[in-house]
Structures are given as C-alpha cells and as structure tokens.
N, C-alpha and C positions, 0 to 999 in steps of 0.2 A: 188066234191068241188071247183074249181078254180085253178085258180095258185097258189095263197098262201098257197093250202094244200098240192099242188102238193110240194113244197119246203121243208117244214117244217117234213112232211114225206122224202125226200131224207137227208136231214140232220140228222132225227133218225137215219137210214140207215146207215149214217158215222160214227155217232157215235159208234156204236152196232157194227162195224168191227172193228173200231182201241181200243175199249175193249176187241174185242176176242184178238190179236193181240199184246202178251206178252212175252220177254228172258229170261232164265232162272237166274239162280244166275250164279256172274262171267262174263256175259254176257250182250252188252247193243244194242239197235235197232239202226239197223243205215240203211236208204233207203228202212226199210221195212225188214232187212237184222239182225239176232244177230250175233254180232261179240263179237270176245274174249276181255275183260277186263284187262287189265295191272295194277294192283294192285300197282307193285313193283316203275314203273314208276309214279303213282299217288299218293303215297305218300312213300318219300324218306325215311322215318323215324318209318317205318311201322316193319324192323327188325334190331332195334339201342338194342346195347350195345352185341357187339365182335357177332354178327352177319351177312350175309346177303342172300335179298331175291332172292328167284328165283322163276318168273312166271308161272305158266302153262295154260293149255286150259282151262278156267272157274275159275281157283284159284293161288293159290301161295304157297310156302311156306317157309321157313325160317331155315337156315343151319349155324353153329359155323365156324369161321373165324380159321383157323389152327391153334394147342397152346392150343386151347378151347373146354369145352364139355358142354353138354345138361344135367343141374343139372337134367333132367325127362327121362335123359338114352336114347330116341329116337336120332334116325342123325336128323331124319327132323320134326321140329313141327313149330306150326305159336300162339305160345303165343305169354306173353311182355318181358322186356326188362327184363334182372337180368339173365337169363336160362342160359344163358354161362360163365361158369367159367374156370379160366385159368389152363390148366395141368400143375402139375408140374414134368419134365419130370426128374428131379434128383433125386425122388422120386419112380416116377412110372419105371423108371429103371435107377437101382445102378451103374449101369456099362457103363451106355450112353457115360460115357467120362473115361473109360477107368482107370487103376492102374495107369495113372503118371500126370492124370489131374482133377483138383477137377472142380464139376459140379456148376454152379452159375443160379438158375431157374432167367425168368425175365418172365413180363404179353407176354404169347402169343411163349414164346419162350425159350432159354436159352442158356447158353454158357460154353465151355470148358478152362479152365487158368490152364497152366500148373502148376505144382510145382515147388518148388523154386531145383534149380539144373538142368531141364527141359525146354524147348522151342519148340517152332512148331510146333504145334496140328495137327494131321491128322486126316481129318474126316473119310476116311479108314480103315486104322487098329485101330481108338480110340487110337494112345497114342503119346505121346513127346518123343522129340529128347533129350537125355541126353547133358547138358551142359560142356563141357572140363573144370573145372572151372583152372585150375594151365595153359592152353593155354592164354585163354583169359585173365586172373589177372598175368602174367611173375613177377612180380614186389611185395613184402609184403603183400602176401597172405598168408602167413602163419609166417609174420615176417622174418627180414633180416637173419636170420640161420636157419630157419626150410626147412623143406624138403615137396613138396607141391605133393600130390597122388588123384590121378581123382580116385573115386567112381563113382556107376550107383548112380546119380541123386544129386550126393556131391561130397565133397574131404577131405582128411585126413591131416593134418598139423604133420608131426613126427618131434620132437625134438629132437635137441643133447642133451648132458650130460650140464647141467647147464641151460636150459630153460627148460621151461612146458606149458603146456596150462592151466591145473590144472583140467584136465581128462575130456576135452572137446574139439576134435579134430578137432570140425569143426573149430576153432577161432586161433589165432596169438600164435607164439611161444613167450613168456615173459619171460627176462632173471633173473634169482634170484639171490640172493649175500646172500649165507649162511654162508659165515664171519661177515655179521651183529650181528649173534646167536655165534659167535666161539668166536672174541676179548676180551669181558670181561668176561668169563665164568670163569675161575681161581677167578677174582679179583670177582666175585658175591659170591663165598664163604661167605663174610665177611656179608653179606645181607640175613639172611633166606628163601629161596624162590627164588630166583631172579635168583639162577643156574638151578632153575626147570626150569623156564621159556624155558633161556638161552638153557637150555639140549633135550627139548619137543619140543622148534620149529626148533632148527637147525635138530634133527632127520627126523621132518618131512620135511622141508625144502630139504634137502640133498635123501630125496624118492622122491620127487616129479618135483628132477634134475636130476634124475636119469632112463633115458628111460628106462632100464631094471627091476626097479624095480615094484612088482607084487602089489603095495599103488598105482605107481604114476597113473592109471586113476580110484581111486576111492578116490572122493572130504570125506575129512574128517571134514569139516569147525566144526560142533556141537560140536564135542565130545573136538579138538583144542578148542574150544571156553571156553567148560565148567571144561579143565584142566586150561587153563589159568588163568580164575576168581579164581581159587583153589590156584593157586598160590602167586595171589594176594593179596588176602585172609589173606593168611599167612603172609606176610610181612607186609600189613596193621591193623592188627589185635592186634598187640604188644601191640600199643598205646603207643611204644617210637617212639620217633624224630629218623627221618629219615636225616644222616649227606647230604647235599650236592655234594656227588661225588654219590651216593646210590639212589639220588633224580633222575640226572640226567640217570643212567641206568636204575632205573626202569619206566620212562615215556620213552624211549628209544627204551624200550625191547617192551612195550606194542606194541609201535606204529608200530612198525616192524613188531608185532607178529598179528595184526588186517590185515596188509596190508596180510600177508601170509593167514589168514584165510578169509576173503572178499570174493574172488574168489572162497571159496570152500565150502559157504554153499549153501546150498540145495534151502531156502526159498529168496521170493526178501525182506522181511523184519523180520527181525529176533532181537531179547531183550532177555538178560541174565542177571542176577546181583546177586550180594549176601548184606548183612549189609554192608561191605564195597567198593564195586563198582558196579557200574551199566554200563551197553553195549546193545549200539543201533546198527543194520546195516541196510543201504538199500541198495540192490545188484539189477541191471541190465546185463541181459546176452542176445544175440543179436549179428547180425550179422551190424547192423547201429548203433552208436550211439545215446543215449535217450540222450531228449530234457525233459523240461518243471523242476518246484520245487523241493525239498526235505525240508523235516521238521521231524526233532527228535529231540525227547524230552524224557528228566530225570525229574527225580526228584526236580535235582536242576537247570539246565537249559535248553535251549531250542534253537536247531542252522536250522537258515533259508540260505539257498541255492540252488544249480541250478546242473541240472545233467551235465552243458558245464563247470562246473569247476570241479564236479567229474572225469569226465573223461577226459578234456586238451583238446589240440590242437592239440599234436603231434600221432600215428599211434594208431589207436584202436585196443584196445588187445582182444574184442572181449565182456568186462564187464568193470563197472563200479562200481566202491565204495564208500559206504559214510561210516562212521563211526562218533559215538560219546561215550566217553567213560568219566564218574566224578567219581573222587574220594573223599571217606565219610570220611576220615581222616589221610588226607593230608595236610591240610593247616598247620597244627601245625610246619609241617616241615620245611616250607616255608615260615617260618614268619619273617623271620630275613633278608630277602637278600633281601635289598632295597638301596645299595650304588651306584647303575647309573642310580637311578632316580633324575634328576636336574631338577631345577626351579621350585620349589614348597614351595615358601615361601610367608610369607605375613604378614604383618606390622613388615618387619624382622627377622620373627621368620622362622625356618626349620621346615619345616611338618614332623611329624612321620606316618610312614605309618604300616597298618597290612589287611593280609589278608583277606574279608570280607565274600568270598562265597565259594564254592567248588569247588576244581583245578581239571578243565576239560582238555580234550585233543578232538582236531577234524584231524581226518585221513580220504584220497580219494587216490582213486585208480591214479590220478594225480601225475606224478613224479617230476612236476614243481609248488611246492605253495609258492614259495620264495616272489613272487608277481603276484598276481593272477589277474585277467580280470575285475571280478566280488568280489568284497569284501561279507565277510561272516557275519552273523549277528548272536550273541550270548544275548542270555536275559535269565541274571543271577538271581540268586532268593539271594537274602541276607542272610546271618548268624540268624539276628534279624534285626528286624524291627526299621528304624533310617532314618530321613528324614534328608538331607542337609542342613548344615548353613553356618555360617561363617566361623564355627571352625571345620565343618565336608565337607569332599569333597571326591566324587567318582573319580575313574575312573582306564579305563581297562589297562591292563598290559596282558604279555606272559611273558613265562619260558625261558628263555637268557642261554643258556648251555656255558662254559668257551670260553676262544680267540680262533678265526680259529678253533672252532668247537670242541675241545676239552673237554675230558670230566668232570676234573680237577673244580670243584665250577659249579656255578651256580648263578644267579640272574635277578631279576625283570626289562624289560624294556617295554616302553608303545609305541616303535619304532611303525609305520604303524597299534594301534590300537587307535580306538576312542570312546570315551561317545558320543551314539545318544541324552540319557534322562533316566534320574532316576525317581523314585519314593520312600518310605521309605522302600518297602518290592523287590523293583526291578531295574535294571539298566542293559541298552541294548547296548552294544557293536558292533561295527564295527572294524570287521579287514583284511588287505590287505593281509595277509598271515595266515598260518595253522603253529598251534605248542599246546602248552599247555599251557590253559589261567586262571584268575581269575579278579576278583572286587577286587582294593585295597583301603581304606578307611583315605584318607589323614586328619591327623588329627594336626591342628595349636594350638599349646599349649598356656597357657596364656604368653604374653609379661610382666617378673615383671617392675614394674615403679620405677621409681627414689625412692618417698617415702619407698614406700616396701623395696627396696634395702637398703633405709640409714637405716630404722624403723628395719631389721634382723642382720643388721652389729652392729649397736647401743644396740639392744635386746640379740646378743651375747654374746658383751665385758660387760655388763651389770652383766650377768650369771657370764662369768670365773671369772670376777673381787672380787664375792660375792663366788663362788668355792673357790678359791685360798684361802680368810680368813676361808672359811671351815675347806679345808684338812690342815691348818698351828693349828688353832683352834682345832680338833679335835687329830693331833699328840702331840701336845706339852702342851696340858691343862691336867695336870696330876690330877684336882680334877674331871672328869669327864673319866676318862680312863675305858674302861666295857666293853662287847659283845657288848652293844648297839652304844657304840663309835667307836667303830670297824666296827661295818654294817653301821653306816654315812660315818665314813670316805671312805670305799672304795664304797658305793654310790657315793660320791663326786668326787671319781678318773674317775670312770666308765663316771659320767656325764660332766667331765670337757673334755677328751678327746676325747667321744663323741662330743661336742659344738666345739672343736679347731676344731675336724676333718670338722665337719659342714661349718663353716666359712671358711676356708682356703679351702674347695675340693668339697663341694657339685656341684658347675658350674664348675670345670675342668674337660670336659669329653674328655681332650686331656691331654697326648695322653692315649690310649684306655689301656695300662696296668695298668697307676697309677690312674684312674679311678676305675677300676676293684678294685683295691688295697684300696683304701678311703672308697667305698662302704662296703666292707668286712669287714674294720674295724669299718664304723658306724654299721654295722649291730651287732657285736660282741659288741661293748661297750655298746649298745645300751641296747642288751639283756640282760647283766652284769649290768646295771640301773635296769633292773626289776628283773633282778635276785639279788640281794642286798635286795628289797624291800620285796620279799619275806620273805629271811632270816628276814629280821625286824619283819613282821607279823606273823612269827613264833614264833620270841623272846618276842615277846607281849605275846603269847600264853600262852606259859612257863612261864611266870612272873605268870599270873596270874591265871593259873591251879598247877603250879608245887611249892610249899612253900618255899624248899629247891633246892640248888643246879640247878640254874633256867641259868646258863653260856653254852655257847658252848663251843667247844675247836675251837680257830682259826681255824688250819687245815684243819676242816670241813668246816669253813666258806668258806676258799681262794679254798675247791674242788669244792663246789658248786658253788659260785659266780663269778666263773672266768673260772671254769670248763665244765659246761653248755651251756653255751654260746659259748665256743670254739668246745663243740662235734657237736653242731648245724652248725656251722659256717662252719668246716670242712665237713660235709655231704652234705652241699650246694651247697656248694664250688664242688663236687666230682660231684656231680648229674646233677647242672645246672651250670656250669661255666662259661655260657655265658650270665647268668641272670643279671649278678653284672655289671651296670653299662651301665644304656642308653645314649640317644643324647642328653637329655637333663638335665640331673642329673644322678651325681655320688651315684644312690641307688639303688634299687632291682626293676628288672625286672618288669610290672605288667601284663606282657601275658601268662607267661610259667606255673603259680602258684608261683615260687620263695615266695613271700609277704610274702607266708603264713608262710614260715618258720621264720618271725620276728610277725606277727599279731599272729599266734598260739598261741607260747609262752605266747605273751604277755597279751592276753585275758583269756589263762587257768592262768596264775601268777594274772590277780585283781580276777576273780571270789572263787578262794584259800585264796588271801589275806582277802574278804569281806565276808568269811566264820568267819576268825579266826577274824577279826572285830565286828561280832558279837556277837560270845562267849565272847569275851574281854568286850565288855560293858555289854551285859547280864551278865558276873559272877562280874562285876563291882556295878554293881544296885545290885544283892545280897550278897557283902560284905557291900555298904554305909546302907543297911535296920537291919543289924549285930546289934548287942548289943553293944560291944566294939572294933570297927573298928579300925583298924590302919591307921587312918586320912592322916597322912606324908607320907605314903607310895602308899594306894589308888588313892593321888591328884597326887602323882606322875606316875602313871599310865595311870591315864583319860591324866593329859598333854599327854604323850609318845605315847595314843590313839589318843587323837586328831589331834596332828604334825605326825602322820602315815597317815591319814586319808587323812588328810589337803593333803598330800605330794602325794599321790597315787593319790588323786584326780586331782589337778593340773596337772602331769605327763600324766595320764591317758589320760584326755581332750584335752593333746597339742598332742596327736598323735591320736584322732578322727578326728580334725581337720589335720594332719596328712597327712593321709588318704585320705581328699580332694584336701592338696594341689600337692601330687604326683599322681592326675587321669590327665588321658593327656587335660581333659575338666576343670580344676579348674579353682575355680573363689577369684577376688579379697580377700575377704571376709575370709575365712577359711587358707587363708596366713596371714593374720594381726593375727585372733586369732592366730595361731602357731607361730608366731613372737614373739608376748605378754605372752605368756605362756610361750614358749623356756625360754627367759630373765627372766620370774617371778621361776622358776624353783630354777634357783641356788639363788636368791634373799631370796626363801620361806625358802632356809634350812637354809642360814646366818641367818635368824630372829628367824625361829622359835627354832632353836637348839643352836645358840648362842647367838643372844643379850636376846632372854626371857629367857635364863638360867642364876639360880641366882651364880651358881658356876665359867660359862665363865667371866660373869660381872666381879665378885671379881677377875679372872686371868686376866681381860683387866685392871682392875683400879690399880693391881699390876706392870702389865706392861708397864702402861701409866699413873706414879701418876699426871702428871701433868695435864693432859689431862680427865683422869678419874675419875671424884670425884664421891663418893656414899651417895647424899644426903639419908635424913631420908624418902623413900615414902615407900606407899604397892606394896607388891610385885603381878605382874602381877597371875592369876589363872596360869599361865602356868609355874609359878615358879617352884625349885624339891623341893621346901619346904615350909611350911603352915607358913605366916607372923603370923598367931594368936598363936601360939603354944607357951604354957608360958617353955620350953624345957629348959634345961639346955645348954649353949655353951656346956659341955663334950658331952652329948645326943648328941648335934647338931653334933657337928665333928663324931657322931658312924653315926650318917643317911648318912652323905656325904658318911664316908668308905662302907656302906651297900649299897649305891647308884651307888657307883664306880663297884662298883662286878659286878654290873647290865650290 
C-alpha cells in the first residue's frame, strides 16, 4: 500500500475513536474527560421571574424566592418565566400581625402596621404597644375643659356640664350655649312654630351638655332635623308676611339649630326638605382637619366653599360641618328693608329695590365667620328670568340684624358681598362672611322731564278749573236738578279732590306719614269717582227699563258712592298699612298686591257699566223702531248714554296708562297719555254736561246776560230737547220739568 495508504488508514482510525467518545447531557468533554456543565452560570436568565437557579451534577433546577410560590405546585422546577407568584401572607395567615396591627402585603413580603392608638410592633409576640394619648398629648386633646382617660388602643374624653363631644368620646369637648334657645322662647310665642324650635333645640342642647343624661351619647341629628323642618314649615306655610323682629328670630334660631344638629348627623351628606324649606349638610368626622372643596346645591342656590373655611383655624373639635338652607316663602317678608342701601343712584334718581331670589342661610362649624380667609361663592337662581339693563341692576346682599346684634329690626346690607357675574337667570355672589343672603334687584325708575312735569301741572290745573265750573253748575243750576245731576255733582267733587291731592302730594314722599295719608286719600277719591260712574250706569239702566219712578233716593246714592270706597280703603289700611306710599310716589305699592284693592273694583265697575250700556243701547234701538216713540225722551236718553260712555272711556283709558306710569320701569309715552287724559276728564265733564246742555246754556245766559247771548241756531244732538219739535212752550216746560226729575 505504501506510505500514503498507511497514513490514510491511521487518520480514519482516529476519527472513528473520536466519534466513539461522547459525554452525557449536562456534561462536557474536556481533555478526553466528561465534566459537569454549570447551566446557571452559562445562562444567568435561565430562572428569571422571582426564582433562583441551583446547579446539580449534570443538571440544574429553579426555586422561587422567599415570599413566592410555584404555580405548578412543585418546589423545584425547570419551567419558564411566570411560574413564581407572590404569596399573600395576610390572607394565608390572618393572625400574622396579631390583633393590634394591620397586615399589608408586598411583593414577596408583608409588613405589620400598628392600628391607631398602638406603636412598636413586635415580631415575637405579634403585638403592638398601646399609646397613652393622655400623656403624649397633655394639652387640648380633649379640649380646654375635657378630661382624658386612656383606653387600650384609644382614649376617651369626659366632658363636664355645659360641654359635649356629640356622642363621640374620641373627640374634644365643645362648649354648648343652650341660652341661645332660651332668650327668645317667651317672645317666640308671637310667631306660631318658632317657640317649638326653641323648645326642641333647648331640650336637645341640655341633654348633650349633661354628662349624666342617657341621651348624651346617642346622636339624634336626623330626628332633630326633621322636627326643625316641621316647625319651620308651620311658620312659612301661612303665607302671611313676617315682621322684621320675627325674621331675625327665625333666621337666628334656624342657624343655631343647624350648628347643633350637624355634628349629630350619622351620614356625611344629608339632605331634607319640605315645600317651604330645603336643607343640605356636609359633615366630616375624624382626628385630623379635612381639606378639599365643598359643593352644596338646592333648587334656589349653589354653595361653593372648602373644608378649611368650614373647620376654621382654631382647635379642631373632631368634626367639621357646612350647611345650606333655602326658604321658599320668606322673600315677601324682607322685601321692604332697604334703608341702609346707599349709593344706588343713576341720573339723579334713587333706585328702588326688591328681593329677586330665595333667601338662603349658610352655616359652618367654624365659630369665626365674620371675616373669612377665603370667601364663599353663592350662585342664586332668579325668581324670574330678566336681564340687566340701564334700568335694572342686580346686587348681592345679606340680612343684617339690629345695631350691636340686637334683634329689634333688620335690614339688607351689601358690606362684604360682591357680585361676580350675572345672567338673565342666575347671579354669582362672593361673600367674605356668613349670614343669610339674597339677590336684590335695583330698579331705576323713570326720571320725569321738565316737559312732562309742566304738562302734568297744566293739565291738572285745566281739569281742576273745569271741575269747579261743573260743581257750581250742578249745584246752583235749578233747571237740571235731579238724580243724574246729583250723580254728576258728586262725581265731579270726588274727581276734583283726587286731582287736587294728585297735583299737590303725588311726589311728596316725605314725611312718611303724610305720604301714606295722601296715598289713602287718592285711593279713596279715585274709587269714589268710579263708584259714582257705576251709579250713573245704574241710573241710565233704570231710565230705559223703568217707565215710572226711575229716580234713586239720595241717601242710597251717598251710602254707595262714599261708603263703598271707604270700606275698601279701611280694609286695605288695616291689612297692608305699609303698602301706602312708595319711595317715588304717594300711591299704592305694587309689591304686595295692594294695588288690586284699586284695580280690582275699577275693573269690576267697568265690566258692570259695559253691561248696563249695552242693555241701554239695545233698548234705545227697540224704542226708536216703535211706531209712536217719544222722540224727545229718547234723544235725551241717547245723549245721556253717549256722554256716559265717553266719560267712562276717558277715565278708563286714563287708568290703563296710569298702570304703566306707576310701574318701576315706566316710560314717558304712558306718562304723557296719562297727563293728557287726566286733564281731559274735567274738561270732558264740563263740555258734555254743561256746554252741550240747552238748559245749562240758558242758565249761563241769564247769569251772564251781557256775555252770553243766545243766537238762533240748531242745537247739538247732545241737547236735552229736540229742536225740530213743534211742541208749544207749555209743553216744552213740562218736558223740562220731567227731565229735571231724572
């Protein structure tokens, strides 16, 4: 084979020997020897996922870290990542931290945290050491007057008489002033329901302040709140206005009661309401003062404040309370107390005010609310939808009691309250103190121009002169004496007195007593005018329907013409004495419904007179269509009817425009129409009942023979006789006599 062949055979033998020498799995050949392979070192990530790698001879295994367990159940494994899961020691061993500590699980571990009142957890006995709070907090832990008693894991505060912790013995003792519900208990009897509030709250306060009372440790907040609402409902549901003194008592009693009730409520958020009152509470109880915002909302208002404002900066009593109450029927009782609102003038005209939202009260547990570090925000809903304008402005106000905190009287004030923004439906107010609040609408009435004032005075003077002429004519003109003349005479007297008072006193709003008297006189005499107008309609009806004896006894005329207005005015004065006279006019107030004691009878009289006039015209049409009508009498009744209708239309239209004149937002156009029609009323009576009457003209001619000559001419249709008649002088005289009887 030679040398080359030998080498090939030798190489082949080496290859076959190497292939025959192979190490087992987990071993590797080294210098012809199989040695162990360290898998853990070769691949550090072989046992990832909260597990550690252990090498073995020819192999390896994984083992979970302490606090973890293999999800497949075995202790040693060679699986992939994710097989080790955390052991929740707190669940596996519920007593792992004992009874005085809370177990908190962690990834691969756990910790024991001592409960409040304990410290220094011991792994040996699984227990925490009790903290003696009375020693660690030597001062103020139970308040200035409370006595601290250490308990296992806690402490109690024992309160002396006059102090309470509202059934929560782990909070400081707060002083109670039960005399707040005693001072007014006697005077509260004048307002039904107010005495119940004082009695109920005083009983609860005394029970809380007595450490030996069985009810001192039983909070009764929900029951007290329900009883408070019931008593408040009794006061407000009557619908009658409440005097300023009683408003102070009511608001003060409710606010004091809410401070007493708040800490006794079981829920953190409580609400309760009746048709007249709605209350919202936010309560926080705990060892540390709360923080964060507070939002309370009723149908009438939304309150935005924070817990720091509610709790205050003083000693924290273990609770904080914020409360909001809205009264649904109180605005009418405080709608006239604007005496201290100054500086609201525009174009030389002083503004008038009215409450334009529900009255609300804001109460917090913070005893210092006169100057808040952070102002509270109140978003009021308007009573009506109305935008601001040059004549309308909104302002934020609070209810201020009498001087030096006295309960006599009360008024609205704007000190410390500011308007942030307003819309047609809402006004946002920011206030630096707490009390009872509302939105006021400032109305700037129309300023009468010189031209209007001049037209008013001239028109009224013309009317007065014409009425004087009418009164003298109806009194001394013998040829026209009768029932209708009597009615015309007293109608002119009432209208003369009304115009005279209107001219001299309508704008004289000071002194207050004189203005009210002038308003009452205007009320009486203008009602008298319409009363005599009604009598005129009745007389026309009787003249047409009754053929004979159509006259009315003067006593009956006087009883109705002067008695009816007197009765209405007396009732109005007794029921609404403050409704007479306003800041702008000596007339009836438009705010409390008193104006309807005038417009109500006036509308009724106009409706009745319209009925009488329709019947009269209908009867006249029937008689004109008859075969043998008494044309003279029919013409006379026709003339009477036309003049009466014209008279009623002018006076009725005058008071239609008068309604606009006395509105807070009156314009100049109705004012001018009112002035013109007012002056025309006296002139109309003089022209229709005097100048257009033949008998009166003849009387004038006899009285003024040199001035009034009677040229022959055709008389007006309004004359009391028919010029085309061919009756004799004797017959004419008989007619005049018959007319005078009417």
